[in-house]
C-alpha positions as CSV (number, residue, x, y, z in Angstrom):
1,X,37.9,23.2,-42.5
2,X,37.9,20.5,-45.1
3,X,40.8,22.0,-46.9
4,X,42.8,22.4,-43.7
5,X,42.3,18.7,-42.8
6,X,43.2,17.6,-46.3
7,X,46.4,19.6,-46.3
8,X,47.4,18.2,-42.9
9,X,46.8,14.6,-44.0
10,X,48.7,15.3,-47.3
11,X,51.7,16.8,-45.5
12,X,51.7,13.9,-43.0
13,X,51.6,11.3,-45.9
14,X,54.5,13.1,-47.6
15,X,56.7,13.0,-44.5
16,X,55.8,9.4,-43.8
17,X,56.6,8.3,-47.4
18,X,59.9,10.2,-47.4
19,X,60.8,8.6,-44.1
20,X,59.9,5.1,-45.2
21,X,61.7,5.5,-48.5
22,X,64.9,6.6,-46.9
23,X,64.9,3.9,-44.1
24,X,65.4,0.4,-45.3
25,X,63.5,-2.5,-43.7
26,X,66.0,-4.9,-41.9
27,X,64.4,-8.0,-43.4
28,X,63.8,-6.6,-46.9
29,X,67.0,-8.0,-48.4
30,X,66.4,-11.5,-46.9
31,X,62.8,-11.6,-48.0
32,X,63.7,-10.5,-51.5
33,X,66.3,-13.3,-51.7
34,X,63.6,-15.8,-50.7
35,X,61.1,-14.4,-53.1
36,X,58.7,-13.2,-50.5
37,X,57.3,-9.7,-50.7
38,X,57.5,-7.6,-47.5
39,X,54.4,-6.7,-45.6
40,X,55.1,-3.0,-45.9
41,X,54.3,-1.6,-49.4
42,X,56.6,1.2,-50.5
43,X,54.9,4.1,-52.3
44,X,57.1,6.1,-54.6
45,X,57.9,9.7,-53.6
46,X,56.8,11.1,-57.0
47,X,53.2,9.9,-56.4
48,X,53.0,11.7,-53.1
49,X,54.4,14.9,-54.6
50,X,51.8,14.7,-57.4
51,X,49.0,14.3,-54.9
52,X,50.3,17.3,-53.0
53,X,50.4,19.4,-56.2
54,X,46.8,18.4,-56.9
55,X,45.7,19.5,-53.4
56,X,47.6,22.8,-53.9
57,X,45.8,23.3,-57.2
58,X,42.4,22.7,-55.6
59,X,43.2,25.2,-52.8
60,X,44.4,27.8,-55.3
61,X,41.2,27.4,-57.3
62,X,39.0,27.7,-54.2
63,X,40.9,30.5,-52.4
64,X,42.5,33.3,-54.5
65,X,45.4,35.2,-53.1
66,X,44.8,39.0,-53.2
67,X,47.8,41.3,-53.2
68,X,47.1,44.6,-51.5
69,X,49.3,47.3,-53.1
70,X,49.9,50.5,-51.2
71,X,48.4,53.6,-52.8
72,X,50.6,56.5,-53.7
73,X,50.5,59.3,-51.1
74,X,49.4,62.5,-52.7
75,X,51.0,65.6,-51.2
76,X,48.4,67.9,-49.7
77,X,48.2,71.4,-51.2
78,X,48.6,74.4,-49.0
79,X,45.2,76.0,-48.9
80,X,44.9,79.8,-48.6
81,X,43.3,81.0,-45.4
82,X,41.6,84.3,-44.6
83,X,43.9,84.6,-41.5
84,X,47.1,84.7,-43.5
85,X,47.0,88.5,-43.8
86,X,47.1,88.9,-40.0
87,X,50.7,89.6,-38.9
88,X,52.0,87.6,-35.9
89,X,53.2,90.9,-34.3
90,X,49.7,92.3,-34.1
91,X,48.3,92.7,-30.6
92,X,45.1,90.9,-29.6
93,X,41.8,92.7,-29.6
94,X,41.6,93.2,-25.8
95,X,45.2,94.5,-25.6
96,X,45.3,96.8,-28.7
97,X,44.0,99.8,-26.8
98,X,46.3,99.3,-23.8
99,X,49.4,101.7,-24.0
100,X,51.5,99.6,-21.6
101,X,51.4,96.7,-24.0
102,X,53.6,98.6,-26.5
103,X,56.4,99.1,-24.0
104,X,56.7,95.6,-22.4
105,X,59.5,93.2,-22.9
106,X,59.6,90.6,-25.7
107,X,58.4,87.7,-23.6
108,X,55.3,89.5,-22.4
109,X,54.7,90.9,-25.9
110,X,54.7,87.4,-27.4
111,X,51.9,86.5,-25.0
112,X,49.9,89.5,-25.9
113,X,50.2,89.4,-29.7
114,X,49.0,86.8,-32.3
115,X,52.1,84.7,-32.3
116,X,50.8,82.4,-29.5
117,X,47.1,83.2,-30.0
118,X,44.5,80.5,-30.6
119,X,42.5,80.1,-33.8
120,X,39.4,81.5,-32.1
121,X,41.2,84.8,-31.1
122,X,42.5,85.2,-34.7
123,X,39.0,84.6,-36.1
124,X,37.6,87.2,-33.7
125,X,40.1,89.8,-34.9
126,X,39.4,89.0,-38.5
127,X,35.7,89.4,-37.9
128,X,36.4,92.8,-36.4
129,X,38.3,93.8,-39.5
130,X,35.5,92.8,-41.8
131,X,32.9,94.6,-39.6
132,X,35.0,97.8,-39.6
133,X,34.7,97.9,-43.4
134,X,30.9,98.1,-43.6
135,X,29.7,99.6,-40.2
136,X,28.3,103.1,-40.0
137,X,30.2,104.1,-36.8
138,X,32.1,102.4,-34.0
139,X,28.9,101.7,-32.0
140,X,27.2,99.9,-34.9
141,X,26.9,96.3,-33.9
142,X,23.4,95.1,-35.1
143,X,22.8,96.6,-38.5
144,X,22.3,94.4,-41.6
145,X,25.8,95.0,-43.1
146,X,27.5,94.1,-39.8
147,X,25.5,90.9,-39.6
148,X,26.5,90.1,-43.2
149,X,30.2,90.7,-42.3
150,X,30.0,88.4,-39.3
151,X,28.4,85.7,-41.3
152,X,31.0,86.0,-44.1
153,X,33.8,85.5,-41.6
154,X,32.1,82.4,-40.2
155,X,31.3,81.0,-43.7
156,X,34.9,81.3,-44.8
157,X,36.1,79.7,-41.6
158,X,33.8,76.7,-42.2
159,X,35.0,76.4,-45.9
160,X,38.6,76.2,-44.8
161,X,37.7,73.6,-42.2
162,X,35.7,71.5,-44.7
163,X,38.5,71.5,-47.2
164,X,40.7,69.7,-44.6
165,X,37.9,67.6,-43.2
166,X,35.3,67.0,-45.9
167,X,33.4,64.4,-43.9
168,X,32.5,66.8,-41.1
169,X,28.7,66.8,-41.6
170,X,27.8,68.9,-38.5
171,X,30.0,71.9,-39.6
172,X,28.8,71.5,-43.2
173,X,25.2,71.9,-41.9
174,X,26.2,75.0,-39.9
175,X,27.9,76.5,-42.9
176,X,24.8,76.0,-45.1
177,X,22.6,77.6,-42.4
178,X,24.9,80.6,-42.3
179,X,24.8,80.8,-46.1
180,X,21.0,80.8,-46.1
181,X,20.9,83.5,-43.4
182,X,23.3,85.7,-45.3
183,X,21.4,85.2,-48.5
184,X,18.2,86.5,-46.9
185,X,20.0,89.5,-45.5
186,X,21.6,90.4,-48.9
187,X,18.2,90.0,-50.6
188,X,16.7,92.5,-48.1
189,X,19.5,94.9,-48.7
190,X,19.2,94.6,-52.4
191,X,15.4,95.4,-52.3
192,X,15.6,98.2,-49.7
193,X,19.0,100.0,-50.0
194,X,20.8,99.1,-53.2
195,X,23.7,101.4,-52.7
196,X,24.5,99.8,-49.3
197,X,24.1,96.4,-50.9
198,X,26.7,97.2,-53.6
199,X,29.1,98.6,-51.0
200,X,28.9,95.5,-48.8
201,X,29.5,93.2,-51.7
202,X,32.5,95.1,-53.0
203,X,34.1,95.6,-49.5
204,X,33.6,91.9,-48.5
205,X,34.3,90.3,-51.8
206,X,30.9,88.7,-52.2
207,X,29.6,87.6,-55.6
208,X,25.8,87.8,-55.5
209,X,24.0,85.4,-57.7
210,X,20.3,85.7,-58.3
211,X,18.2,82.8,-56.9
212,X,16.2,80.7,-59.4
213,X,12.5,81.5,-60.0
214,X,11.4,78.3,-58.3
215,X,13.1,75.3,-56.6
216,X,12.3,71.9,-57.9
217,X,13.9,68.6,-57.2
218,X,15.3,67.0,-60.3
219,X,14.0,63.4,-60.7
220,X,14.2,60.9,-63.6
221,X,10.5,61.2,-64.2
222,X,10.8,64.9,-64.4
223,X,13.7,64.7,-66.8
224,X,11.9,62.2,-69.0
225,X,8.8,64.4,-69.0
226,X,10.8,67.5,-69.9
227,X,12.5,65.6,-72.8
228,X,9.2,64.5,-74.1
229,X,7.8,68.0,-74.0
230,X,10.7,69.4,-75.9
231,X,10.4,66.6,-78.5
232,X,6.6,67.4,-78.9
233,X,7.3,71.1,-79.1
234,X,9.9,70.6,-81.9
235,X,7.5,68.3,-83.8
236,X,4.7,70.9,-83.6
237,X,7.0,73.7,-84.8
238,X,8.1,71.5,-87.7
239,X,4.5,70.8,-88.7
240,X,3.6,74.4,-88.4
241,X,6.6,75.4,-90.6
242,X,5.5,72.8,-93.3
243,X,1.9,74.1,-93.2
244,X,3.1,77.7,-93.6
245,X,5.3,76.7,-96.5
246,X,2.4,74.8,-98.2
247,X,0.1,77.8,-97.7
248,X,2.7,80.2,-99.2
249,X,3.1,77.8,-102.1
250,X,-0.6,77.5,-102.8
251,X,-1.0,81.3,-102.5
252,X,1.7,81.8,-105.0
253,X,0.1,79.3,-107.4
254,X,-3.3,81.0,-106.9
255,X,-1.7,84.4,-107.7
256,X,0.0,83.1,-110.8
257,X,-3.3,81.5,-112.1
258,X,-5.2,84.7,-111.4
259,X,-2.5,86.7,-113.3
260,X,-2.7,84.3,-116.3
261,X,-6.6,84.5,-116.3
262,X,-6.5,88.3,-116.2
263,X,-4.1,88.6,-119.1
264,X,-6.2,86.1,-121.1
């Protein structure tokens, strides 16, 4: 507020001084001839400009101008999707077994195939394809391999969504829940039927990693304690090595002295 008032007064003074310096007083010539100074004092324009520069300098030191440069737009990479292998001419799940859907005209066929289908319908069809790889028969809908296939389709769908929208915390939480559920099912299969476990992992493209022996949250205190334990262990091993070396040396000296005493 103070800077604004100061700038307004400075600009008004500059305008006034420029106007006074350009317009001559009507009695100034007469008063100068008589040796009387006029009542209005004339300020030079240079002094007003110097004051204005000082005010501008104070303003620049108090308020710094920030230039916001536009960031370069990075082109988004085309991410592969699990739905890319579904051809657009494939019929939907509910119309695949209808014989009349094969003989309809092109307009109706476009409505029945995947060309105008939603993402949910495509995901359902992909889920059926994964289930068909691991199920025992066509009526198998609740076995452990089928559950693993359904969870795998959901997890991959969540991964594709989170690559485009990384700040979606709700879907990230759902994906982690599905991963934990699938991990438990795979652990059960591995412990009970190992041949089925290997078949499921190979058919669905799952890389199984063994869980750690125990879960522990890494803190700075734990890291410092672990570093201290490693340092103490190394120091103990070094001292033990020195003690063994000294014992071997003393044993060798004792053996040499015994040998010399026996020969004497």
